[in-house]
C-alpha positions in Angstrom: 141.1 75.2 143.9 138.4 73.1 145.6 134.9 73.8 144.5 132.5 75.0 147.2 130.3 71.9 146.9 133.3 69.6 147.3 134.6 71.6 150.3 131.1 71.4 151.9 131.0 67.7 151.4 134.5 67.2 152.9 133.5 69.3 155.9 130.3 67.3 156.5 132.3 64.0 156.1 134.8 65.2 158.8 131.9 66.3 161.1 130.0 63.0 160.5 133.2 61.0 161.3 133.8 63.0 164.5 130.1 62.5 165.5 130.3 58.7 165.0 133.5 58.4 166.9 132.6 60.6 169.8 128.9 59.7 170.1 129.2 56.0 169.6 132.3 55.9 171.8 130.4 57.6 174.6 127.3 55.3 174.4 129.1 52.6 176.4 129.3 54.8 179.5 125.8 56.0 178.9 124.5 52.4 178.8 126.2 51.8 182.2 124.5 54.8 183.7 121.1 53.9 182.2 121.3 50.5 184.0 121.0 52.4 187.3 117.3 52.8 186.5 116.3 50.7 183.5 116.3 46.9 183.1 118.6 45.8 180.2 116.0 44.6 177.6 113.1 46.9 178.6 115.4 49.9 178.5 116.7 48.9 175.1 113.1 48.3 173.9 112.1 51.7 175.0 115.1 53.3 173.2 114.8 51.5 169.9 111.0 51.6 169.6 111.0 55.3 170.1 113.9 56.0 167.8 112.6 53.6 165.2 109.1 55.1 165.3 110.4 58.6 165.0 112.5 57.7 162.0 109.7 55.7 160.4 107.2 58.5 160.7 109.7 61.1 159.2 110.5 58.8 156.3 106.8 58.1 155.5 106.1 61.8 155.7 108.8 62.3 153.1 107.1 59.9 150.8 109.2 56.7 151.5 107.2 53.5 150.9 106.5 51.2 153.8 108.3 47.9 153.9 106.6 44.9 152.3 105.8 41.7 154.3 109.0 40.0 153.1 111.1 43.1 154.0 109.5 43.1 157.5 110.6 39.5 157.9 114.2 40.3 156.9 114.1 43.3 159.3 112.8 41.0 162.1 115.6 38.5 161.6 118.4 41.1 161.4 116.7 43.2 164.1 116.9 40.2 166.5 120.6 39.7 165.7 121.6 43.3 165.9 119.5 44.5 168.8 118.4 41.5 171.0 121.5 39.3 170.8 124.1 42.1 170.1 123.0 45.4 171.7 121.1 43.5 174.4 124.1 41.4 175.3 126.3 44.5 175.4 123.9 45.9 178.0 124.0 42.6 179.9 127.8 42.6 179.8 128.0 46.1 181.3 126.3 44.9 184.4 129.5 43.3 185.5 132.3 44.4 183.0 133.7 47.9 182.8 132.1 49.8 179.8 135.5 50.5 178.3 136.4 46.8 178.2 133.1 46.0 176.7 133.8 48.5 173.9 137.1 46.7 173.1 135.3 43.3 173.1 132.7 44.7 170.6 135.6 46.1 168.4 136.5 42.5 167.3 133.3 42.5 165.2 135.2 42.8 161.9 137.2 39.7 162.8 134.0 37.6 163.2 132.5 39.1 160.1 135.6 38.1 158.1 135.4 34.5 159.5 131.6 34.2 158.7 132.1 35.6 155.2 134.8 32.9 154.6 132.2 30.2 155.2 129.9 31.9 152.6 132.6 31.6 149.9 134.2 35.1 150.2 137.9 35.1 149.7 140.0 36.1 152.8 143.4 37.5 152.2 146.6 36.9 154.0 146.5 40.2 155.9 143.0 39.4 157.0 144.0 36.0 158.4 146.9 37.7 160.2 144.4 40.2 161.6 142.0 37.4 162.8 144.8 35.5 164.5 146.1 38.7 166.2 142.6 39.7 167.3 141.9 36.3 168.8 145.2 36.4 170.6 144.2 39.8 171.9 140.9 38.4 173.2 142.7 35.7 175.1 145.0 38.3 176.7 142.0 40.5 177.4 140.4 37.6 179.3 143.5 37.3 181.5 142.7 40.7 182.9 141.4 41.0 186.4 138.2 42.8 185.4 137.0 40.0 183.1 138.0 37.2 185.5 136.1 39.0 188.3 133.0 39.3 186.0 132.9 35.5 185.7 132.3 35.3 189.5 129.5 37.9 189.3 127.7 36.5 186.2 128.3 35.9 182.5 129.4 39.4 181.6 132.5 38.3 179.7 130.5 35.7 177.8 127.9 38.2 176.8 130.6 40.6 175.7 132.1 37.9 173.4 128.7 36.9 171.9 127.6 40.4 171.2 130.0 41.2 168.3 129.6 37.7 166.9 125.8 38.3 166.6 126.3 41.7 165.0 128.8 40.2 162.5 126.4 37.3 161.7 123.6 39.8 161.2 125.8 41.8 158.8 126.6 38.7 156.7 123.0 37.4 156.8 121.5 40.8 155.9 123.3 40.6 152.5 121.2 37.5 151.7 117.8 38.8 152.9 115.3 41.2 151.2 115.4 44.4 153.3 114.0 47.9 152.8 116.3 50.5 151.2 118.3 53.2 152.9 117.2 54.7 156.2 113.9 52.8 156.1 116.0 49.6 156.7 117.4 51.1 159.9 113.9 52.2 161.0 112.3 48.8 160.4 115.2 47.0 162.1 114.9 49.3 165.2 111.2 48.7 165.3 111.4 44.9 165.1 114.5 44.7 167.3 112.9 47.0 169.9 109.7 45.0 169.9 111.7 41.7 170.3 113.7 43.2 173.2 110.5 44.1 174.9 109.3 40.4 174.5 112.7 39.2 175.9 112.4 41.6 178.8 108.9 40.2 179.6 110.1 36.6 179.3 113.0 37.3 181.7 110.7 38.9 184.2 112.2 42.4 184.0 110.2 45.1 185.7 110.5 48.6 187.1 110.8 48.4 190.9 111.1 52.1 191.3 111.1 55.3 189.3 114.5 55.7 187.4 116.8 58.4 188.8 117.3 61.5 186.7 120.8 60.6 185.5 119.5 57.2 184.2 116.7 59.0 182.3 119.2 61.5 180.9 121.5 58.6 179.8 118.7 56.8 178.1 117.5 60.0 176.4 121.1 60.5 175.2 121.3 57.0 173.8 117.9 57.5 172.0 118.7 60.9 170.5 122.4 60.8 169.9 123.3 57.1 169.9 120.4 56.0 167.7 119.3 58.9 165.6 122.3 61.2 165.3 124.9 58.4 165.3 123.1 56.3 162.6 122.4 59.4 160.5 126.1 60.4 160.5 127.1 56.8 159.8 124.8 56.5 156.8 126.2 59.8 155.5 129.7 58.4 155.7 128.7 55.3 153.9 127.4 57.4 151.0 130.4 59.7 150.7 133.4 57.6 151.7 134.8 54.2 151.2 133.5 51.5 153.5 136.9 51.0 155.2 136.9 54.7 156.1 133.3 54.7 157.4 133.9 51.7 159.6 137.3 52.9 160.9 135.4 54.3 163.9 135.6 50.7 165.2 139.2 51.3 166.4 138.5 54.9 167.6 135.4 54.1 169.7 137.2 51.9 172.2 139.8 54.5 172.9 137.1 57.1 173.7 135.1 54.6 175.7 138.1 53.5 177.7 139.0 57.1 178.5 135.5 58.1 179.5 135.1 55.0 181.6 138.3 55.7 183.5 138.0 59.5 183.9 134.2 59.8 184.4 133.0 56.4 185.3 135.6 55.5 187.9 136.6 52.3 186.0 140.0 50.6 186.4 142.0 48.9 183.6 144.8 46.6 184.7 147.9 45.9 182.7 146.7 42.6 181.1 143.5 44.3 180.0 145.4 47.3 178.5 147.7 45.0 176.6 144.8 42.9 175.3 143.0 46.0 174.3 146.0 47.3 172.3 146.4 43.9 170.5 142.7 43.8 169.6 142.7 47.3 168.2 145.8 46.6 166.2 144.0 43.6 164.7 141.0 45.6 163.8 143.1 48.2 162.1 144.9 45.5 160.1 141.7 43.9 158.9 140.0 47.2 158.1 142.9 48.4 156.0 143.2 45.0 154.3 139.5 45.2 153.3 139.9 48.8 152.2 142.5 47.8 149.6 139.8 45.6 147.9 137.0 48.1 147.9 135.7 50.5 145.3 136.0 54.2 146.1 132.4 54.7 147.3 129.9 52.1 148.3 126.3 53.2 148.7 124.6 52.5 152.0 121.5 50.4 152.2 121.7 49.4 155.9 123.6 50.4 159.0 125.1 47.2 160.1 128.6 47.7 161.5 128.1 48.6 165.1 127.0 46.8 168.1 127.0 49.3 170.9 
């Protein structure tokens, strides 16, 4: 017989996993809609500064200590990688690439993380190398698709989509070697630093509001702020505390499926055959690497930072 506490934890784990998969899978379409009224970096700055400020105030009210100067420095470095060069580039990519395909390009993050960890001395197993090779092949096939070729004529959408997961993976690896706040305070400080830097980037690039954002763009940004940032990260941190890392990060190959479906059925996006094949190969590679890593992990790994998602 399962104890009530264990049953409750199991239920919350299932609900948290569903929340991460559905919420983070839907943020790609929400980002595309938010671009109808908000500039890429200024919109991101608004989202992360508000979410980070809310989380910071709540944590301080609960008695959490404020980050030290050296912890703020670590938060600024990782915040730049996670939010300016990763999330910011996702937003830039969605200006010319369908949101569903951007989600697939972001899904290769575990491949880049494995490669970066190899250069820091971490052992990479045979299955992981196979996953890397398969994933890179999938990216090549994906770039043969008409949507990504067309984005090259409109701008650098495909390039931004490729750089975004590389930056998130680099931030994940670098964060293990930096002094950062603990628990949710790490997420709050990274959002605050990343949001501030996104605001600076938007100013340097000359972004501005030419007109009042339409209601649907405001709703999309509010959805990203409340659900994408606060609810999504809270659910993800809960998963990291109560499941193995490989289970918690397995959303990486569920999110693109949801994002692709939402993009096609609600966003009017089109996915050609080459793009569909490339997406399938990329997702197979992510599954392979995630499971290979899972075999090497302890049963539960406590969370100190939310560093496995770019969207």
